[in-house]
N, C-alpha and C positions, 0 to 999 in steps of 0.2 A: 385709329384702327389701321393696321398695316396689312398689306396683301399677303405677306408670308404667314401672318396669324390666321387669316381666313383659310389659306391652303392647308396649314397644319390642322385646323379645326375640322375641315372637310375630310382629311385623311383619317382622323380619329373616328368621325361619323361612319366612314366606309369600312374601316377595319374593326371597330369596336374594341380596340386594343392600342394602348399608347406605344408599346414596344414596336408592334408591326407598323403603326402609323409613322413612327420615327424612321424605321428602315425604308419605308416606301418613299419618304421625302428626303432621304439622304441627310439626316440631321441627327444629332445625338438626342437621346431621350430627355435628358435634363433641359436641353434647349427648347425642345418641343413643349415639354411640360410648363416651362416658364412662359413661353409665348401664349399658351392657352390660359395660364393664370392671369397674364396681363390683359388678355381679351375679356376674361370674366370680370376683372376689376373695372374695365371700361364700360361693359354692358350692365354691370350692377348685380350680378348673381352667377351662381354656378351653372355651367353648361352640361356637365356630365355627372351621373352617379357612378362611383367606382366601387367595384367589389372584386372578389377573387377570380370571377369568370371573365372580367374585362370591364367594360363600362357601357352605359346607355345614356341617352339624352334626358336631361331634365325638361320640365315644361318650357323653361326659357330656351333651352337648346332646341327643342322642337319648333319653337316659334321662329327663331332666327335662322335655322338651318336652310330652308328653301330660299330665303332672301340672300343669305351669304353665298349660297351655291350659284344663284342667278348672277350676283355681282361678279363672282370669280369666272363664270363661263363667259359673261359679256366682256370681261377684261381680256381673256384669252382670245376671243373673237376679234376684239378691237386691235390687239397687238398683231394678230395674223393678217388682218386687213391692211394695217399700216405697213407691214413688211412687204406685202404684195404690191402695195401702191408705190413705196419708195424704191423697191428693187426692180419691179417690172413695169412701173408707171401704168398700172392697171387699176381701175376703180371697180370693186366688186359690187354687183347688184344681185340680191337674193329675191327670187320670185317663187312664191308658193303656188302650186297648181293642184286643184282638187283632183282626187283619185280618178273620177269618172270622166275627166276632160281629156280627149285624145289630142295627139300631136299634129293631126292632119292640117288643121287650120292655123295653128300657132307656130309650128316650126318654120315655115317660110318667112313669117313676120320677124321672128327672133333672128333669123339669118340675115335679113335685110337690115335690121336695126344694128346688129354687130358690125356689119360692113360700113354702115354710116357712122358708127361710133367705135372705132377700133381700139380705143383705150379703155373700154369697159370689159368686164369679165362677168358673164351671166352664170348664175348658179340656180338651177331649177330643182325645187324640192317638192315632191309629190306626197300628199297626205290627205287626211280627212279635212273637211271644211272647218270643223270646230278647232282642230289642232292648229291649222294654218292661221286662223283669226287670232288665236292666243299668241302665236309667234309674231304676228303682225303688231299686235297691241304691245308686246314686250320690246319691239324694236329689232328683233332678230331678222324678220323679213321686211323687205322694202315694199312689196306689192304682193297681192293675192289674186289669182284668177279662179273664179268660182261661179257656181250656178245656184245662188241662194234662193230658197223658197220664199223668203221675206227679206225686207231691208235689214242689213246688218246693224243699223242704228246710226245715231248722229255722230258717233265717234269715228265714222268712216266715210270716205267719199267714194261713190261707185260710178263707174262709167260703163255703159252698155257696149259690149264688143260685137256680139252677133246673136242671132237666134237660130236654133236648129230644131228640126223635126225628129221625132223618133221613127226608127225604121225596124222592120222585121227582118232579121238575118237568118239564113238557112244554108244548108249545104247545096252546092251547085247541082247535085243530082236529085234534090228534093222536088216533090210535086208542085210546091209553091212557085218554082222557077217558070212554070208554064202559065201562071196567072198574071193578070195585069194589075190587080189590086188585092189587098188582104185587109180584112177587118179583125177586130178583137175576137168576135165570135168564132172565126175560122181557126184561130190559134188554140182554142179550147180543146180541139181534137188532137193536138200535137204534143209530144213531150216538150215541156217548157224548161228553159235554163234560166234560173232566177239569179239576177245580179244583186247581191246583198248590199252593195254600196250605192245603189241607185237612189238619188235624192227624191225621185218621184215614186218610189216603191209603194208608199202608203196611199198616194193619190191613185195609183193604178189599182190597188186593192179595193179602194172605195168605188171606183168605176165598175170593177168586176162585180162587187156586191150589188150595186144598183141594177146591173143588167143580168144578174144571176148567172154570171160566167165563172167557171171554175178552171183556173189555169193550174194544171198538175205539174208541179216542179219535180223533175227527175234528177236535177242537179242544181246545187247552189254554190256560189263562190263570190268572194269579195274582190276577185282579181279579174279584170277585163280580159287579159290575155288568155286566161284559162277558159273563160266563157267562149271566146272566139275559137279556141282550139277544139272545144267540145262541139261547137257548130260545124267546124271544118270536118270533124270526124263523123258527122251525121248522127250525133246522139240526140239532138233536139234543135229547137228554134229559140231565139232570144229577141228581146226588145232592147235596142240601144240607141243613144243619140247618133245622128248620122255622121258627125265628124269624129266619133270614137272609132268608127270602122276605118282601118287603114286603106289607102287607095289601092294598094297592091295585094289585098287580102286574097290569096289563092283559094280556090274551091269554095268560096263564100259568095253568096248573092244576097240581094236585099230588095225589098219594096217598102215604100213609105206606108206607114200605118194609116189606114182610112177608118173612119167611124169607130172610135173617135180619133181625131187628129191630135196628137200630143206633142207639145213643143216645150222647150226650155230656153231661158235667156242666160247668156254667159257674160259676166261682168269682170272688170278690173277693179279691185278694191284696194285703196290705200288709206292710211291714217289721216284723219282730218286735223290732227293736233300736232303730230310730230313733224319737224322741219324736214324737207326732202333735199338730198344732195342734187346738184345740177343734172347729173346723168339720169337719176330716177325721174326727175321732173320732165326731162326730155323724153323718156320712155313713156310716161303717162300721156304726154301731149301727142306723141306719135300714135299711141293706142286710140286716143280720142278722135284722131283723123280717120281711123278705120284701119282694119287689118286685111 
């Protein structure tokens, strides 16, 4: 199986048309058609149904398409990494960070690490935990920083980085600013800003149900920055992890939530089976010593 065959196959998948696929890959249509035919012979069956409107994948084509696409993307990524390493003498490290984890605690650590290892190139990718773990399993990511509700399983090695409490955030002019403590019952009387990506959202709902507390959500968002901007504008109050709140958040104040006290643990997660390059191993060891 040749890489150009995979590239031509994926082009036909994307365009559903041999002529357009050939144009997009800068090859003649007969050459593309022959390459696809050779690939079909090697795989043991037809990959496309052809008709006047174009073409569509056969069941065999549907089976191999995601796998061949993964191979092709990994090849491009490997080539890109190799070019960066040979030309710039930089070793790329891809770190996935769960959407709700703020930069306040981690940014100084990454800055120190890069000063200690100037030949590394950090790439930080922010996404949901489920997506990041899939990318870690595939080898696209070297490390994931997340706050899992349960152990990710034996396929991964987890290192506890820190624990953080949840805080109530509000506009600086809010009446909460005059209080020393705030409990969940007190939030019930305020417009509540609901963080859709919060990993403890269902836990909070259960606590509210048990205590017969009704948090009225006036605004919902899966974006932490929007939630903080709504707080800053005085639209309502929100519950967020303490280190998600920027140190220099203007016009925003907070109190730790009391009764109940809600906390989460943040872990560094790496694959237990895939070999680590030296720079990644050094990063994990540095994390294990504390941030």
